[in-house]
N, C-alpha and C positions, 0 to 999 in steps of 0.2 A: 153444830156450831163450829166455826173455824178455830184453829189452834191459836191461842193467845200467849201462851207461856212455854218456856223450855222445860222439859221433863227429863228426869233420869229414869233409866230402864234397867231391869234385870235381864241382861242379854243372853244368859245361859239357856233358859227354855225357849227363847225365840230362836236362837241359832240351832238349837236341837231340833225344833220343828222345821226349819228350813232344810236341814240335812236329811230329815226324813222324806222330804219332797224331792230333793235334788241329788242326794248323796253328798259326801264331804267334798268332792271335787267341784261341786256346783256352788259352793259357798266360799267367799274370800273374806278373811277377817284379820290376817296378819298386817300389822302397821305398815311395813315396808311395801306390801303388795297393794294396800289401799291408796298409796300415794298416786298411782296411775290414774285413779278416778276422782281426784280432788278438784278438777276443774274441767270445763270444756274448752272450746276455742278461744273463749274470753279468759285469758290466763291471768288477768289482774285480779280476779276474784278466786279465792281458794278456800275449800272446806272439805276435810276428809270425812267420808261417810263412816258410820259405825260398822257397817257390813255391806258387802256386795253379793248379789245373787245372780246366777247365770242360767236362767231357764231355757228350755228348748221347745216348749209347747204352750198352747193356749191354756190348757188345763193346769199346768204347773204354775203359770202366772196367777190364775184364779186362786189356787190354793195358797200361794205366797201372799197375795193381797189379803186373803182371809186371815192369815196369821197377823199381818200388820194391823188389821182391824181389831182382832181380839185383844192385842196388847196396846192399841192406840199409837202405834208407831208410824211416823211419817215416811212416805216412800216417794222416790223419784225415778221416773223411767229414763233410760239413757240408751242411745244407739251407738253411733261411731264416735260421738264426742266432738264433732266438728262445728257445732253451733257457736255463734258469735255474740250471743246476748246473755250468756249465763243461764240459759234455760234448763240445762242438765246439771247445774251446780247443786251439790248435795246440801241439804239443811243439816244443822248440828244434830247429832244423834238420830241419823236417818238411815233408811235402807235404800240402796241404789239397785234397781231392777234393771240389769243390762241385757239388752236383746241381741247382742252381737253374735250369739250362737244360733239364732233363729234365721238361717240363711237359705231356706228352701224355697225354690220356685214351685208352687203347688199345682198350677194348672196354666197351660197356654191354650187360648182359643183364638186362633187366627181368623176363622170365619166370622166371629162376632167382635174381632178386634179388642180383646181384653186378655189380661194376664193376672194371675193371683199369686202374691208373694207373701212371705213372712217379713216382719219388719226389719230384720237385720240384713236383708238383701241390699247390696250396694247399688246405688242409682244407675251407674253405667252398665251394670249387669243386665238390666231389663232390656235395653236396646241391643246389647250383645246377644241376648237370647233369641230375638226376633229379627235381627237385621238380615240374616240369611234368606228370610222369606219376604224381605222388602218392607219391614215395618220398623218403627222406632218409638221410643218414649220421649215426649217433647220437653218436660221440665228438665233443665240441665244447669244446676248450679255450678260454679267454678270448681267446687270441691267434689264433683260428681263421681270421680274415681275412688273416693273414700267415704263419702257421706251415705247414710242409709235411708231407705224409703220410709221407715218408721219415723226417723228424725225429720225428713221432709214433710211428712204429714203433720207432725207436731208444730212445726214452724210455718207451714204453708209456703214452702220454699219456691223460688222462682228460677231464674237463670237467664241467659242471654237470649233465649227465644220466647220469653214470656210476653213480649209485645204482641205478637200475632197469636200465640197459642195458649196464653194464660199460664197461671202458676199451678201449684199442686192441686188445689181444690177443683180446678177445671178438669182434672184427669183421674179423680178418684170416684169410681162408681159405687163401691160399697166397702164396708169395714166389719170385721169381727173385732169386738173390743171387750176388754175386762174392765168393768166399772170400778170406781174406788171402793166399792163394798164387796167386790169379788164375784159379781154376776157376770155371765157371758151374754153379750148382746150382739145381734146382727143389725147394722145400720145400712141404709141404702139397699142396693141389690146389684143385678148384673145388667141393668138397662139404665140409660141416662136419667130418665124422669120417673120418680116414685111418688105415690100419693102420700098425703100426710105431711107432717113437719119435716123440714130438711135437716134431720139430725146429723147426717154426714157432713153437711156444710157447717154445722155448729161445731162438730168435733175437729175437723181439719183446721189447724191453726190455734187450737186451744192449749197448746204447749204442755201437754201432760196433766193438765188440771182437771180434766174430765174422765180420765181413764187411760188405758194403754191399748193401742192397736196391735193385734196379734196376727190378723190376716187382712190384706189390702188388695182389692180388686181394682186394677188400673185400666184406663183406656189407652190402647196403643194406636198409633196412626200409620197410614201408608206413606212410605217415603215419597217425596215429590219427584215428578218427572224430571225437573230441571232445577239446579241451584247455582246461583252466582254470588260471589262475595266481592263487594267493591270497597276499596280503601281510598279515602280522600284526605288529603292533608291541608291544613289551613294555617295562616299566620296570625289568626286571632280566634279566641274562644267564641266571640260574638258571631263570627262567620259560620263556625261550625254549628252553633246553637240555632242560628237562623235556618240552616239547611235542614236540621231535624224538624223543625216546625213546618217548613215548606214541603218536605217530602210527605209528611202525613196530610197536610192540607191539600195536596194533589191527589189524594185518594189512594195513595200507595201505602200498604201495610207490610213493611218488611218482616221477614221471619225474625230478624234481630237487628238492632241498631245501637251500637256501643260507641261511646266517646272516651278518649284518653287524653290527658294533658301532657305537657312537655316533661314534667317530672317522671310520670308513669312511663311515658315512651322510652326515655333514657334508662330507666330501671329495667324494663323488660329487655331492651337491647343488650344491656350489660350482662344480664343473667342468661337469657334464652337465646340471644343472638340470631334473631329471625332474619335480620338484614332487610326487613320489609318496611319498618317504620322509620321514616326520616327524622333523624335526631334534632334537626333544627326547627321542626314543626311546633307550633304553639299548641295545636290540637289535632287529633285525627278522628275520623269517623269510620267505623266498620259497618257496612250495611249488607245484610244478606237478603237476597231476593229469591223466592222459591215459588214453584207452581208448574203450570204447563210450559212447554218450550216457548210458544209464541208470547205468553204472558211475561215470562222472564225476560225475553229478548227486548220487548217494548219497555218494560219498567227499568231494566238496566240502563237503557239509554236515557230515560227520563230522570232517573236519580243522578246520573253523571252530569246532565245538563243543569240540574238544580244546584248541585254542589259547585259547579264551575261558575254559574251565575252569582253565587255567594262568595266567590273569591278563592275557591280551592286552587291551589298551585298544581296539583296532579290528581288524577283519578285513575286508579288501576283496577282491573277486574280479573277475577279468576273463576273459572268454571270447573276445572279439573279438581278432583278430590284432594290430591296431594297438596296443591297450592293453596286450596281453601283451608285445609287444616293448618297449614303453615301460617296463614294470616290470622287464624283464630287462636293459635298457640300462644302468642304473646298476650292477648287479652285474658285467656284462661289462666296464665301465669302471673298475672299482675299482682295479686296479693302477696304471693311468695316472693316476687321480685322486690317488692317494697321492703321486705325484711333485710335486704342488702343495702338499703339507703341509710338506715339508723339502727341502733340497738334494739328499739322497740317501735311499734306503731299501734295506734288506737283507731279502729275503724267504726264509722257510724253508718247508719242505713235509714235514710229519710226519703220521702217522695214529695215531688212538687209537680205543678202543672208544666207542661212542656214550654209554654209561653213565658215561664218565669226563669228559664234556665240561665239566661245571661245575667239577669239581676242577682240571682242567688250565687252563682259562681263568683261574681264580683264581690259580694258580701262575704263569701267564704275566704276570698283572698284577703279582704279587709281584716277579718278575724285572724288570719295568719300573721299579718303584719302587726296587729295589736298585741297578740300574745306571744309572738316571737317564735312560732313553730311552723315549719314547713308543712303544707298539706297537699298531698297528691290526690288528684281526682280521676277516677276511673269508674264508669257507671253505665247503667242501662238508659241511655239517652231517650230512646223511643217512648218509654212510659215514665220518664222523669225520676227513675229510682236511683238516687245518689249514693255513692260509697266513698265519701272523703276519708282518706287515711292520714291521720295526724302523726307526724314522725317526732319521736322524743327519745330520751334516755331515762329509763326507769330507775337507774342508779342515782340520779339527781334528786335530792330531797324535795318533795312537793311537786315534782313534774307530773306524776300521774293524776293528782288532783286538778292541776291546771289544764291538762288536755282533756280531762272529763268535763271540765267547765266549758272548754271550746266546743266539745261534742254536743253538749247541752244547748249552747247558743245556736248551733246549726240545726238542731232539732226544732227549737223554738221558731227559727226562721222558716223552716219548712211548714210548720203549722200556720204561721202568719200569712204566708202567700197561698193558702188554701190546700195544703198537702198533708202528709201523714208522718208520724214519728217512726214508722216502720214499713218497709215494702216487702221484705222476705226474711229478715233475720229474727224477727219476733221481738217481744218485749223483755221477757225473762227477768233476771235480776237487774240488768243494766239500765233499762229505760222506764221501769215501772213508776218512778217518781215524776215522769213527764206525762203520764196519762191524764192528769187533770188539765194540762195545757190543751189537750185535744178533745177531752170528753167532759160533759157536765157531771155534777154530782148524781143526778138522776140516771145518766147513761151508765156510770160506774156501778151504781146500786143495782140496775137491771142485769148487768153482766154478773154481778155477784150472786143474784138470785139463781141464775142458770148454773153457775158453779155449785151453789149449795144443793140443788136438786140432785146432781150427779155425785157430789163430793160432800156429803153432809157433815162429816167430821173434820173436813179440811186436811185430810191426810196426803192426798195426792198433789205432789209438787207444791207444798205450801210456800208462802213468801215470794211468789212469782206473779207477774203481770200487774198486780194491783199495788198501789202506793202505801205500803206499810213498812217502815216508817214513812211519814208524809213528805219529807224533804230529801233532796238528793244528798245534801251534806250529811244528814244522819245515816243514810244508807252507806255512803262512802266510808264514813268513820267507823261504822260497825262491821264492814265486810272487806274492804279493800286490802288485799295482800296479807291477810292474817293467815298465819299457819297454825292449825290446831293440832293437838297432840294425839288425837284419835281416841280409842277406847281401850279399856282393860282387855288384855289378852286372856284367851281361854285355853 
């Protein structure tokens, strides 16, 4: 059964058991050291864990989980801590199992286009490992230089190239996992299609509620023969949105297609100074075309014509690596640049049909006017994955609650037009109260049954994904910005 009440634990024998597995250097318990782990990238929710453990092997994680089961202690897996939905937020009196020391690349098989890594391997390291041989790893979140593959698996992360190449689940062939009861299982395999239930697909995106991935077999792709990035700037969001739909309707599937509004453009130029993004543009589109030389040459021209037909003022194209990276640099730095616009910002992650882009962006602007908070929009336009950044000052009393309300209205709007409350950031602690807006009671119950099969005691990442308590107001009141004092020192 799932955990329903908070418990008090005698931590001395638990920590002694952890130290027997990892040694004293593998166990973090001092209050001042635990502060490092009290939140993930969603810093508005904070909770210190009771203890942090730092394993290096699958077997160590299995033994740690067995100790947690013996004492009925909840545990949460954490990678680099870059998640934006509170997925790695500790629960009260919990153990945080941090995989950041599991950074080995275990096997590289170029002939079969696959690589096996531990969960703490950083996303960009995978491409760096195989790029010399002409390969790369497609999923590329904006945080790819710091986020870990284990975290990408937990949240089913995407990135700017997910339009053509898909998100993490499309590139995971197999997993070695430790279940919430401490068993070691192999899911999937080393080939794309396996018989039986797709347990790999079930696990990817389960946000640590079904166990901990300890070895991950990834698909790597051959680098394209030719790549070209186009930048088109527009005097209206409607024109940019129309171009997105028209490009896809023309049968062109770009490697990536990103949109940024005027607020984001100026933030990026202030911080990164690419001198590529026109500051007076209402919106810009970044479109990457890849493939065979002849294919790229034809589609580059077609994309430029579509954008110009929809009113683009200028369309520039770059085929050399240095200029392409420069054009993408601003987009990759957009979240960081937003931090210079206001003391704080709150980012949401919803998905809408491409045809609804104009309407939804107009509604987001209306919410901005209604609530009095500026909202910067930078997002994966090709697949309708929005990332509105709501700018605010958290030192103002009640501001966080207001921007959370704005974020909730945006998510409800996404569902209303036939979209989703998450594209790649996950549900975590932040969005669980909106799950009933998207799923029926029967849907949620079915998901809980799956969770219970893997996680019968509810010890693995409790209080995530599913709406307990039932309302967002209750969740905010119980968790937002609380600082807990930690546990007794030993």
